[in-house]
C-alpha positions, 0 to 999 in steps of 0.5 A, spaced: 349 815 299 348 814 291 352 820 289 357 817 293 357 810 289 357 814 283 363 819 285 367 813 287 366 808 281 371 812 277 376 812 282 382 807 283 380 802 288 373 804 289 370 797 290 376 795 295 374 802 299 367 800 299 368 793 301 373 795 307 367 800 309 362 794 309 367 790 313 368 796 318 360 798 319 358 791 319 363 790 325 360 796 329 353 793 328 355 786 331 358 789 337 352 793 338 348 787 336 352 783 341 349 788 347 342 788 345 342 780 344 342 779 351 335 782 352 332 781 345 331 775 341 334 775 334 328 774 330 326 781 333 333 784 332 332 782 325 325 784 323 327 791 326 334 792 323 330 790 316 324 795 317 329 801 319 333 800 313 327 800 308 324 806 312 331 810 311 332 807 304 325 809 301 326 816 302 333 816 300 331 813 293 326 818 292 330 824 294 335 822 289 330 822 284 331 815 283 325 810 281 323 805 287 320 800 282 326 801 276 324 798 269 328 791 270 325 784 268 321 781 273 326 775 274 331 780 277 326 782 282 325 775 284 332 773 284 333 779 289 327 778 293 329 770 294 337 773 296 334 777 301 330 771 304 336 767 304 341 772 306 338 776 310 331 773 313 335 766 315 342 768 315 342 774 319 337 771 324 342 765 325 348 770 325 345 774 331 343 767 334 350 765 333 353 772 336 349 771 342 352 764 344 359 765 342 361 772 343 363 777 338 370 775 337 369 767 336 364 769 331 369 773 327 373 767 326 367 763 324 365 768 319 372 767 315 368 761 312 365 766 308 370 767 303 371 759 301 363 759 301 363 765 296 369 761 292 366 754 292 359 757 290 362 761 284 366 755 282 359 751 282 355 757 279 359 762 276 364 758 273 370 760 277 376 756 279 379 754 286 387 753 285 392 750 290 393 756 294 386 758 295 385 750 297 390 752 302 387 758 305 380 753 306 385 748 310 387 754 314 380 757 316 378 749 317 384 749 322 382 756 325 375 753 327 377 747 329 382 750 334 376 755 337 371 748 337 376 745 342 374 744 349 379 749 352 379 754 347 374 759 351 372 756 358 367 762 359 363 759 353 359 752 355 361 747 350 354 746 348 353 753 346 360 753 343 358 747 338 351 750 337 354 757 336 359 754 331 354 750 327 349 756 327 355 761 325 357 757 319 350 756 316 349 763 316 355 765 313 354 759 307 347 762 306 350 769 306 355 767 301 349 764 297 345 770 297 351 774 294 353 769 289 345 769 287 345 777 285 352 777 283 351 777 275 345 782 276 349 787 280 352 790 273 345 793 271 342 794 278 341 800 282 345 799 288 340 803 293 334 799 290 338 792 290 339 794 297 332 796 299 329 790 295 333 785 299 331 788 305 324 788 303 324 780 302 328 779 308 324 783 312 317 781 310 319 773 311 321 775 318 315 778 319 310 773 316 314 768 320 313 772 327 306 773 325 305 766 326 310 765 332 306 763 339 311 767 342 311 773 338 309 778 343 315 776 348 320 777 342 317 783 340 316 787 347 323 789 349 323 793 342 319 798 346 325 799 351 328 806 350 335 803 352 334 797 347 333 802 342 339 807 343 343 801 341 339 797 336 337 804 332 345 805 330 346 798 330 341 797 324 343 803 321 350 801 320 348 794 318 343 795 313 343 802 311 351 803 310 354 796 310 349 792 306 350 798 301 357 798 301 357 790 301 353 790 294 357 796 291 364 793 293 361 787 289 359 791 283 365 795 282 371 789 284 371 782 283 367 777 288 374 774 290 377 781 292 371 784 295 370 777 299 377 778 302 376 785 304 370 784 307 374 779 312 377 785 315 371 785 319 374 779 323 380 784 325 375 790 326 371 786 331 377 783 335 379 790 336 372 793 338 370 787 342 376 788 346 375 795 347 367 796 348 365 788 350 371 787 354 372 780 351 379 777 352 383 776 346 386 769 349 392 766 345 388 761 342 383 766 339 389 770 337 392 764 333 385 762 330 384 769 328 391 769 325 390 763 321 383 764 319 385 771 316 391 768 313 386 763 310 381 768 307 387 772 304 390 766 300 383 764 298 382 771 295 388 774 293 391 772 286 399 772 287 
């Protein structure tokens, strides 16, 4: 994977290609996690995917002759670990809980809040500015979320689950955005595979510590021993951590954060297609209108005219 990143660095549109790859692999992972989530608690799923990601990345880094502990300032290590705790331990647990309540299609619409959060946090901490067109994009995304939160938006989702799922989803997207904005200034001098691994270490360790003291930890972890569960959880984890996380960081490194975040939102389209094909989630007219508005909003926020 490192060789792929190295070769792509000199190609036109490398960051854009990797950002699209992140969107596609994340969409595949979410569809697999949607099925797994019917039997496995989000904390257990999050712990497993992070552990498997680290298990795969450590030998990959070693085989490529790269250092597991590169000579970087301690502050870089701290920022990446904190980013992993925020953007993986907490955010991914929330997004998996939201996925269980909303389904893949509705979560895909809520996920479009990622771009405005990235832009907003970049405004506060990186000095980026939001213009009138980007503000209009935010308004479209808010409108999309309001449409799916209406009582008639999807009769198959109970009102309580709908509200809780949206709140969990928005919170998870905000924390994901915070996690990436934290490390954005460091990506230019950071090995991508190491950055991916250290974030997973931070996130996985935080989930492990929390579960170690959780009174229902045995109940949550028991389904991980099922071969049927692992048949979906292993490929889902590979797509989510080994592939999507690496593509995501590399895309952010090789192109502007605003452009990368827009292309990441293609996961909305990918999730809609995959959910309709494999999960039999019906794409209602309201859902289609909401996803169109949300995706248009993401484009307005992120693409310069």
